[in-house]
N, C-alpha and C positions, 0 to 999 in steps of 0.2 A: 449847626448849631442847636447843642443839647442843653437845655433849660434845666438846673436841678429841680428836685421835688421840694426841698427846703431851703431857705435863705442862705444857708450855711456853709452847702456843698458849692465846690466849683464849678463856673459854667466852662464850658467845652465847645471849642471851634475847631472845625477841621477845613482847613486850606490846601486846596486842590490846585496845584499848578499844571496839574498835566492833562491828560485828555478824557481822564475818569478810569483809563485802562493802567496807566502809569501809575502803580503804584508808589514808585520809588519816591513821586515826586509829592506825596500826601504828607503833611505834616498836620498833628494835631495839637491844638494850645489850650489850656485851663487856667483860667482867670480867678483871681478872688473876687466874690462877689462885691463885697464892703469896698476893697480899696484899688480893685481894676488891675492890681500886679499880675506877672504872668508867675503862675505856681508850679508849671510842669510844662516842658516842651518836648512831644516825642515824635522823632523823624522815623524815617523807615530804618536806617542805619544804626539807630537807638535800640531798636528791637532786638530781644533774642534770636539766635539762629534758629530756633524752631519755627516762632511766630512767621520771621522772614522766609523761612521754607513753607510755612501753611499759606502765608499768603499769595506767594509764587505759583503755587500748587491750585490754588481755587481759581485762578485767572488763566494757567495752561490748561485745565482739566476743562474748562469751557471754549477753550481754544480763542480766547479774549487776547493772551499775551503775545501770541503770534500773529495777530492781525485777521485779515480776510481769508489769508490760507489756513491758519489753525482752526478758524470758526468753519471753513468749508469741511474740514477732514474731521473736525467736530460733528457735523451734521450727517456726512458719511457714514459715519460709524454709528450715529444715532438711527438712521434710516436701517442700516443692517441690523442692529438689535431689534427694529420692528420688524424683519423679516424673519429673525429666530422666532419671534412670538408667535408669529403665522405659521411658520412651520410645524414648530412645536404644538399647537393647537390643531394643526390639519392632521398631523401624525394621530395625535391622540383619538381625534374625531376616528379616523379611519379605523385605527385598532378596536376601538369601542362598536363598530359596525362591523 
């Protein structure tokens, strides 16, 4: 729930019917603060193709989209990046001295 700064802006409420990783099951409603009527409803399918792609990429990038296997692969890739940093520093140290 997001409350507005002023009393004239709509109140935004996000309802997530999934596990937090299922972005296609998230719907956002905006209500008129005076009357309580729904001003706007936005679900995943209502968004533009570019915004759908960005949302999908955010969860795919962190491995959350593919569950345990995706997170394991993302963790291995992160560990590989640490080894790249270590080998780069080790090579620079060796060449310096």
